[in-house]
C-alpha angles and dihedrals in degrees: 000000000000120000088243092061090040088061088067095050098087103052129292115350124231114210117188122190127212132176109242111238097022108154088350139322093258089062091045089053092054092046093053092052097043098041088054089056094047105055109295112139096181125008121211111213112203116213106215115245132176095230109035098169097187093053131093125220095280095061093034088060091046090054091052092049091049094049091046089054090058099258115164133176091250092052090051092051091047092051094048093048091050096053102027094108090058094053111090100196140058120279131217130181121224114201144126134264095253097062091046093048094047092047091047118262096234092046092047094054092043088055091049090055092045091052098044097252107150105191145020127215115199111177097187095055108088122210091255090060099041091114087077085073111012100080091053092045090051091047092059100030095249113145118231107219115216123219127214126187137195087263096052093089109151092015093065095082091045092051094043094053091065097035124133132197098354137336112248107220110202104216100201144021115262134030131324119287143112114295127193092215137019113202102172115118096244091175091063092051092049093048091054090052093046092051090069106019143034091214110130118250123222123187124219144162117077103013113132112142133065088239092056091045092051091050093049091047090059088073105021134058094231146008127229122204125183119143095046090055094043089053090056090051090049091051099047103026112189089000092062099100098092098040092047092048092047088053094047090050093050092050093048090050091050093058098038 
């Protein structure tokens, strides 16, 4: 069993997201180590990109800060490889097709394997175009996480049948960002996945409070939180380690 699926073996999984290089890679390095000690089951590492079409303003601004600080894909891989043995949980990369294509798809997946990154999440690659990535992921044993949305409807079963790692259930229409209320019937989406696959389902987009996380975890196998954590990093900068870890711990406790 992959370490991504293993992360779902001991109850509900908490999956925090951070933008690598925001405010700098030294802080990212500390966050990866400390979040893994404070309840993270899988950490999503965002590779900063100038045009992240699935992201709201919070993560867009984080990407710009990271790029301005000199963060590159190579520097991220080097940092992860250096500290991987100190990180106690599974790692996934969230990025877009353009950075992978420019870097070289084969080289990108080889680097993921070399650094101990177990999965990639690429929001702008639809299921019908997954062959742009899947052969390279398979070659290096990197799992390609599938996304489903409230509008996926009949496509959910089709996507779920070929899913790897976990299925990323997008909770709401639109881009990432904190939402006061999530009205999508997550249970229905999860049931459609489970009818054809035993791949775990994790819900993301818009979740920010322990109450929301607890509610989502009643249906799903895990909860993903990005913008709320990135806002903490933006507020505290290099001093964000403790407040982020306090938050991660509270969210993990809420879904346990």
